[in-house]
PAZAPA-4460 file (N, C-alpha, C; in steps of 0.05 Angstrom, whole numbers, plus 32768, in hexadecimal, padded with zeros to 4 digits):
% residues 94
    n_x    n_y    n_z   ca_x   ca_y   ca_z    c_x    c_y    c_z   seq   type   mol
   8181   7926   8443   8170   7927   842C   817A   793B   8418     1      M     A
   8176   7936   83FE   817F   7948   83E9   8167   7957   83DE     2      E     A
   816D   7970   83D5   8158   7981   83CA   8163   798B   83AF     3      Y     A
   8151   7990   839D   8159   7998   8382   814A   79B1   8379     4      Y     A
   8158   79C3   836B   814C   79D8   835C   814F   79CF   833F     5      V     A
   813A   79D1   8330   813A   79C7   8315   812D   79DA   8302     6      Y     A
   8135   79D8   82E8   8129   79E8   82D3   811F   79D4   82BE     7      I     A
   8105   79D7   82B7   80F9   79C8   82A2   80F5   79DC   828A     8      L     A
   80F5   79D1   8272   80F0   79E1   825A   80DC   79D3   8248     9      A     A
   80CE   79E3   8238   80BC   79D7   8224   80CC   79CD   820C    10      S     A
   80E2   79DB   8206   80F4   79D5   81F0   810C   79E7   81F3    11      K     A
   811F   79E5   81E1   8137   79F6   81E2   812D   7A13   81E0    12      R     A
   8136   7A24   81F2   812E   7A40   81F4   8110   7A44   81F7    13      N     A
   8102   7A30   8200   80E5   7A32   8203   80DD   7A3D   821F    14      G     A
   80C5   7A37   8226   80BB   7A3F   8240   80C9   7A30   8256    15      T     A
   80D1   7A3E   826C   80E0   7A32   8282   80CF   7A31   829B    16      L     A
   80D5   7A1D   82AC   80C8   7A1A   82C6   80DE   7A14   82DA    17      Y     A
   80DE   7A21   82F1   80F2   7A1C   8306   80E3   7A12   831F    18      I     A
   80ED   79FD   832B   80E1   79F2   8342   80F5   79E6   8356    19      G     A
   80EA   79DD   836D   80FA   79D1   8382   80ED   79B7   838A    20      V     A
   80FC   79A2   8390   80F1   7989   8399   8106   7979   83A9    21      T     A
   80FD   7965   83B7   8110   7953   83C4   8111   7938   83B6    22      N     A
   8102   7935   83A0   8103   791D   8390   8100   7925   8373    23      D     A
   8117   7929   8366   8118   7935   834B   810A   7923   8337    24      L     A
   8110   790A   8337   8104   78F8   8323   80E6   78F7   8325    25      S     A
   80DC   78F5   833E   80BF   78F5   8342   80B2   790F   8339    26      R     A
   80BE   7925   833F   80B2   793F   8339   80B2   7944   831A    27      R     A
   80C7   793D   830D   80C7   793F   82EF   80B2   792D   82E3    28      V     A
   80B0   7915   82EE   809B   7902   82E5   8080   790F   82E8    29      Y     A
   807B   791C   82FF   8061   7929   8303   805C   793F   82EF    30      E     A
   8070   794E   82E9   806D   7963   82D4   8066   7957   82B9    31      H     A
   8073   7941   82B3   806E   7934   8299   8052   7928   8297    32      R     A
   8047   7920   82AE   802D   7913   82AE   8016   7927   82B4    33      R     A
   801D   793F   82BA   8008   7952   82C2   7FF6   7958   82AB    34      S     A
   7FDD   795B   82B2   7FC8   7962   829E   7FB9   797A   82A9    35      K     A
   7FAA   7987   8297   7F99   799C   82A0   7FA5   79B7   829E    36      G     A
   7FA0   79C7   82B3   7FA6   79E4   82B2   7FC0   79EC   82BF    37      K     A
   7FD1   79D8   82C7   7FEA   79E0   82D3   7FFC   79EE   82BF    38      S     A
   800F   79FE   82C9   8021   7A0D   82B7   8031   79FB   82A5    39      F     A
   803C   79E5   82B1   804D   79D3   82A1   803D   79C4   828C    40      S     A
   8024   79BD   8292   8014   79AF   827D   800A   79C2   8268    41      S     A
   8003   79DA   8270   7FFA   79EE   825D   800E   79F5   8248    42      K     A
   8028   79F7   8250   803D   79FF   823E   804F   79E7   8236    43      Y     A
   8047   79CE   823C   8055   79B6   8235   8072   79B7   823F    44      L     A
   8076   79BF   8258   8090   79C1   8264   8096   79A6   8272    45      I     A
   80A7   7996   8266   80AC   797B   8272   80C8   7971   826D    46      N     A
   80DA   7982   8265   80F5   797A   825F   8108   7985   8274    47      K     A
   8115   7973   8284   8127   797B   8299   8142   7984   828B    48      L     A
   8148   799E   828E   8160   79A8   8280   8176   79B1   8293    49      V     A
   816F   79B3   82AD   8183   79BD   82C0   817A   79B6   82DD    50      Y     A
   818D   79AF   82EE   8187   79AC   830A   81A0   79AF   831B    51      Y     A
   819B   79B7   8334   81B0   79BA   8348   81A7   79AB   8361    52      E     A
   81BB   79A0   8370   81B5   7990   8388   81BE   79A0   83A0    53      E     A
   81AE   799E   83B6   81B3   79AC   83CF   81AF   7999   83E6    54      F     A
   81BD   799E   83FC   81B9   798F   8415   81A4   799A   8427    55      D     A
   819D   79B3   8422   818A   79C1   8433   8173   79CC   8423    56      S     A
   815A   79C9   842D   8143   79D3   841F   8144   79F2   841E    57      I     A
   814E   79FE   8433   814F   7A1C   8433   8162   7A26   841D    58      S     A
   8179   7A18   8419   818B   7A20   8403   817E   7A1C   83E8    59      D     A
   816F   7A06   83E5   8162   7A01   83CB   814C   7A15   83C6    60      A     A
   813D   7A1C   83DA   8127   7A30   83D7   8133   7A4C   83D1    61      L     A
   8149   7A52   83DE   8156   7A6C   83D8   8160   7A6D   83BB    62      Q     A
   816D   7A57   83B2   8177   7A56   8397   8160   7A58   8383    63      R     A
   814A   7A4B   8388   8132   7A4D   8377   8129   7A6A   8374    64      E     A
   8127   7A78   838B   811E   7A94   838B   8131   7AA5   837A    65      K     A
   814B   7AA0   837D   815F   7AB0   836E   815B   7AAA   8350    66      V     A
   815A   7A91   8348   8157   7A8A   832C   813D   7A95   8320    67      L     A
   8128   7A95   832F   810E   7A9F   8324   8110   7ABD   831E    68      K     A
   8122   7ACB   832C   8125   7AE8   8328   8138   7AEF   8311    69      K     A
   8147   7ADB   8308   815A   7ADF   82F2   814C   7AE7   82D8    70      W     A
   815A   7AF6   82C8   8152   7AFA   82AC   8151   7AE0   829D    71      Y     A
   8140   7ADD   828A   813E   7AC5   827A   8159   7ABE   826D    72      R     A
   8167   7AD2   8263   8181   7ACE   8256   8195   7AC0   8269    73      K     A
   8195   7AC8   8282   81A7   7ABC   8296   819F   7A9F   829B    74      W     A
   8185   7A99   829B   817C   7A7D   829F   8185   7A6C   8288    75      K     A
   8182   7A76   8270   818B   7A67   8258   81A9   7A62   8259    76      I     A
   81B8   7A77   8261   81D5   7A74   8263   81DD   7A5F   8278    77      E     A
   81CE   7A5E   828E   81D3   7A4A   82A3   81CE   7A2E   8298    78      L     A
   81B7   7A2A   828B   81B1   7A10   8280   81C7   7A08   826C    79      I     A
   81CE   7A1A   825A   81E1   7A13   8245   81FD   7A10   8250    80      E     A
   8203   7A1A   8268   821E   7A16   8273   8223   79F9   827A    81      S     A
   820E   79EA   827F   8211   79CD   8286   8202   79BB   8273    82      V     A
   81F1   79C6   8262   81E0   79B5   8251   81DC   79C5   8236    83      N     A
   81F1   79C8   8227   81F0   79D8   820F   81DD   79CE   81FA    84      S     A
   81D7   79B5   81FA   81C5   79AA   81E6   81A8   79A8   81F0    85      E     A
   81A3   79B2   8208   8188   79B1   8214   817E   7994   8215    86      W     A
   8190   7981   821B   8188   7965   821D   8175   7962   8235    87      K     A
   8162   7950   8232   8150   7949   8248   8160   7938   825C    88      D     A
   8165   7943   8274   8176   7935   8288   8166   7921   8298    89      L     A
   814D   791F   8294   813C   790D   82A4   8146   78F0   82A2    90      Y     A
   814D   78E7   828A   8157   78CC   8287   8171   78C7   8296    91      Q     A
   8181   78DC   829A   819B   78D9   82A8   8197   78D5   82C6    92      D     A
   817F   78DA   82D0   817B   78D7   82ED   817B   78B9   82F5    93      L     A
   8178   78A7   82E2   8177   788B   82E8   8191   787D   82E2    94      Y     A
***
């Protein structure tokens, strides 16, 4: 099974959300469809701008913890190292 650490953004340099899942397309879809008081719906965070794939859930969870502790500047540099235009990568999953 594959696991993913992903970063969603509200817009370029906007609010960021970092998560872990074993089904990236399903999880991004859930973020896009979420309503109510969730963090992603409150801040309109629905654009997949970065993700990494792992073979182990423990490795994915560890990476998520590390990224969540990073400075915002480092997160933006990570995103821009592979996605300089902040393109929504969700469509590329298919």
